[in-house]
PLY file of the C-alpha trace (Angstrom):
ply
format ascii 1.0
element vertex 94
property float x
property float y
property float z
element edge 93
property int vertex1
property int vertex2
end_header
96.63 37.88 11.61
98.32 40.38 9.70
99.50 42.10 13.22
101.73 39.10 14.18
103.28 39.03 10.65
104.19 42.48 11.07
106.03 41.88 14.77
109.99 42.06 14.35
111.69 38.84 14.18
112.61 37.43 17.63
109.85 38.13 19.56
109.15 34.49 20.39
111.42 34.37 22.43
109.42 36.50 24.95
106.81 33.81 24.66
109.04 30.87 25.82
110.60 34.12 28.79
106.45 34.00 30.05
105.80 30.31 29.82
109.14 29.25 31.29
108.51 31.93 34.16
104.85 30.49 34.65
106.86 26.51 34.47
109.13 27.85 37.47
106.60 28.87 39.63
103.93 26.42 39.00
106.87 24.14 40.29
107.98 26.28 42.99
103.85 26.14 44.34
104.18 22.16 43.37
107.01 21.66 45.59
105.70 24.03 48.57
102.36 21.91 48.57
104.38 18.68 48.89
106.63 19.82 51.75
103.11 21.01 53.82
101.21 17.53 52.71
104.26 15.07 54.06
105.24 14.18 50.41
108.52 13.82 50.86
108.09 10.94 53.64
111.11 8.48 53.12
108.90 6.60 55.82
106.13 5.86 53.97
107.77 2.64 52.96
106.85 0.49 55.70
103.18 0.93 55.43
103.36 -1.78 53.10
104.11 -4.36 55.76
101.46 -5.52 58.55
102.23 -7.50 61.35
102.09 -10.87 59.20
105.65 -9.97 57.35
107.66 -10.19 61.06
109.72 -12.95 59.50
110.72 -11.57 56.32
112.04 -7.89 58.08
114.90 -7.70 60.61
113.63 -6.50 64.47
115.02 -3.02 63.50
112.95 -2.72 60.67
109.68 -4.23 62.02
109.96 -2.01 65.10
110.44 1.17 62.72
107.50 -0.64 60.60
105.04 -0.18 63.87
106.20 2.65 64.75
106.01 4.44 61.58
102.34 2.70 60.90
101.35 3.89 64.72
102.51 7.73 63.61
100.22 7.43 60.25
97.43 6.41 62.29
97.59 8.85 64.59
97.79 11.77 61.54
94.68 10.16 59.98
92.70 10.00 63.18
93.74 13.86 63.47
92.75 14.43 60.03
89.52 13.08 60.18
88.32 14.63 63.65
88.94 18.10 61.87
87.23 16.78 58.82
84.69 15.73 61.10
84.28 18.95 62.85
84.35 21.32 59.69
82.02 19.33 58.08
79.54 19.60 61.28
80.28 23.46 61.80
79.36 23.87 57.63
76.35 21.28 58.66
75.22 23.86 61.37
75.45 27.16 59.28
73.04 25.78 56.50
0 1
1 2
2 3
3 4
4 5
5 6
6 7
7 8
8 9
9 10
10 11
11 12
12 13
13 14
14 15
15 16
16 17
17 18
18 19
19 20
20 21
21 22
22 23
23 24
24 25
25 26
26 27
27 28
28 29
29 30
30 31
31 32
32 33
33 34
34 35
35 36
36 37
37 38
38 39
39 40
40 41
41 42
42 43
43 44
44 45
45 46
46 47
47 48
48 49
49 50
50 51
51 52
52 53
53 54
54 55
55 56
56 57
57 58
58 59
59 60
60 61
61 62
62 63
63 64
64 65
65 66
66 67
67 68
68 69
69 70
70 71
71 72
72 73
73 74
74 75
75 76
76 77
77 78
78 79
79 80
80 81
81 82
82 83
83 84
84 85
85 86
86 87
87 88
88 89
89 90
90 91
91 92
92 93
C-alpha cells in the first residue's frame, strides 16, 4: 500500500485510459457479434404478427410480415439442421 502512496501525482489517468481502451475494444467486439448474428434486423418487428392479424395491417405490411416470417423459419430450420449435425458429430466422437 505504501508503494501506491509514493507514486507521483497524475498516475490514475493511466488507469482510466487503460479502462477506457478496454471498454472501446469490448464495444467493438459486441457490435461485430451483433452484426454477424442479425441483431440489427429491422424486419424483426413483423415476427410478432400472424395470419390472424391481417385485418390490423395493410396488404403491403401483411405481405411483408409473411415474407419475413417465411425467411425466419428457413433460417431456423437451417440453424436446427446445423446444430443436429454438430450434435451427431459430437455424439459419434464419444
